N, C-alpha and C positions, 0 to 999 in steps of 0.2 A: 716232868716231861722226860721221857726216855730217848736216848740217842739211838738212831737206827744202827743196826749191826755192821753195816757197810762202812760207816764212818768211824767205827771203833779201830784203834791201832791193832788190837789183837787179831781181829778178823782180817785185816789187810795183810797180815804176815802169814796167813794160812795158804797152804798149797793151791787150793781151788781158786782163790782170789788172784794170786800171782799167775796161775796157769792161764786164766782168761785174759789177763792183762798182757802177758807174753804172746799169746795166740793173736790177739788183736793187732799187735805190733809186727807180726810176721808179714813179709811181702805177699802180695795177692797170689802169686804162683804157688806158694806153699799152702795158703788157705783154701784154694780151689781143690786140693787133694784131700781135704778133711773127710770126705765121704768114703775114702779107701784107707782105713787105718794103717795097714802095712806100708803102703807107698807114702802116706803122710809122715809116718814115723821116720822112714828112711831119709826123705827129703829134708825134714826139720832138723834131724840129727846131723846130716851133711852140712846144712847151712850153719848151724851153731858151732860145729867143729871147725869148719873152714874159717870163720870169722874169729873164733877163739876169744870170747869175752872173759874178762877177769872178774866181772861182777855184773849184777842185773842193772845197776845204775849206768854202767858203760854201754850196755846194750840199748837201754832206753834213750840215752843221749844220742847214739848213732842213729836210731830210728826217727828222731826228731828232725834230723838234717834233711 
């Protein structure tokens, strides 16, 4: 029996997987702008720069609160 690719550690370290995970953790006001790529990029970058996370783990921990 083969393990699905989503469960493999190698797949979980890829940019696409992490990108989806980070997007899902964004506040709703950022996600609503996903239809407008330029505005979404600006708002997402501003959010990430203002908070200034030192790692993805730190970002995910803050979002769980």
